[in-house]
Steps between C-alpha positions, in 0.01 A plus 500: 500500500772694321677179403176349369426807288857510369476140386156538339519379143302600190247259352648170382559444130355215301714191445600589146591860584689391810697240304591760238601751768725236660696487174574875533435589135617858557845360562506355150614841373848401627510223243466749214878515531517185285406719202824699536683246287277530195472880532868583548602252231269692262303186407156644572386441142540121527165342592663166583732667751201666663332163548815370670522811718134468598555136594792604722286773656221251577751254648651758733158627604411142596831445680473833686145427614606156621777663705254750650271215604788318670612818672147575624461146629819531701420848634129457564532553877709816464278637222192482722661756732598741222271797419490429125633146455215369717276568200678238291268208409697230682539712816127573496409136449334569163736251335582188700859390541425175315355686201790748500751216497323329209489826306871551556590154368281547193660836423853362531408215265358746246813717518727199450303383196504844337872555548579146383337591169733801473820297538728347759659829610159656555418207727832535683435869567149426626633233738757752623220752550292250698805395704585859591135569585502197729827608663354846556182366661684243712771723639659773289217744570612502865863591423589870477609603148479145369123548497518788254784333305275198444222725373743664257614157385143404416466806277827426323380145429179641352697730268735220392209258453327740265805514275560125509135429419519696173860393425658846503799641684423738781761759592686444830447873557126445505535217751708725726241778469229248588689384810564855621142613442365191677729563798384861508131401504554223758686730740237771449237240593689416819518874579124536462434188709723632777312832498166317519614291797616814682185700422241234582691296759416185305716189468726506195697231323787379724775616262400863563671476840832501315427819307477862607349802322841666474662192344215451254498867401872483421464176303195621307677825413816322387305256284289777348816675379670176395199383299473828311874509426518140380195548280658813352820304430298220342328736258833653395730198471297185546167548328383425147467871424667810640165674454381316812684774690195722445310273742737577788285792630199267533707255709648774720158656556339164578765403753495845659122497516502161671754617759281802570191281539661266754661779702236770472183295471593177679418295189691195381372212713328367186716614203248384239236726659733800484597429139139468386332773706740794496420675172829694454699182563276295273531766228880485524495120465267511199706776337822302555349182356350678199818695424721191538276290274485772235878550501574129474254459216641778280872476572 
């Protein structure tokens, strides 16, 4: 009886809603990183550049959703045993495997067409993104540390793709900051997943067997400090304006707040949920973005 009650699911969604949910639109916020190129190159007043950046954003949303569909198809059996992943449309049977596969192919085709219009290097970066996503789904996600390194690599490709799409140079400092922040968030996610497995005695992803809370706490702490320091160095010696240094407190607060949330509140299993629902953290992100944009526009 207890097992039956634990596995009881809410009412099924309609086909359209289920198909949209399978694309994980909340995860599209990660692809906003493609706008870093146009913002930090101070080209926000160029409407043509914005069209190119929006095309890149759409392409990476399509490619990301295709990757999520492939991942969910491969993990459908495991997801059905997970307390939250069992609610995913494919795991619930709301979207058939045949339909999910067709959706994935269509999304990849759309992403390829969009990036082809932006130039050969945009297409090359997208193919690299899709290749790394495939490698992650097929094996890297089961290898300790390589799993989070792959996630960081995907974010770096997004940042580089945004700059290439609008034909501007993006600072290597910004790419390093992106990689460090992505590693920080990925390791924090593993820490939260490990805590959930321990608290609810539920099956976790196999790679968690290679991690421990102590190791993850040390790595998360080291990356929190490293990210803040590298960002501070970027604003002083690598950025377009030394005035960007005034945004350092927002970054330090945001990173510190996130560490507190994962250690004190057990958050972090779904980073996008934390970033969008914690008001102090969201305020720090908005303040950082607004201050950075204003500085780059007037200096």
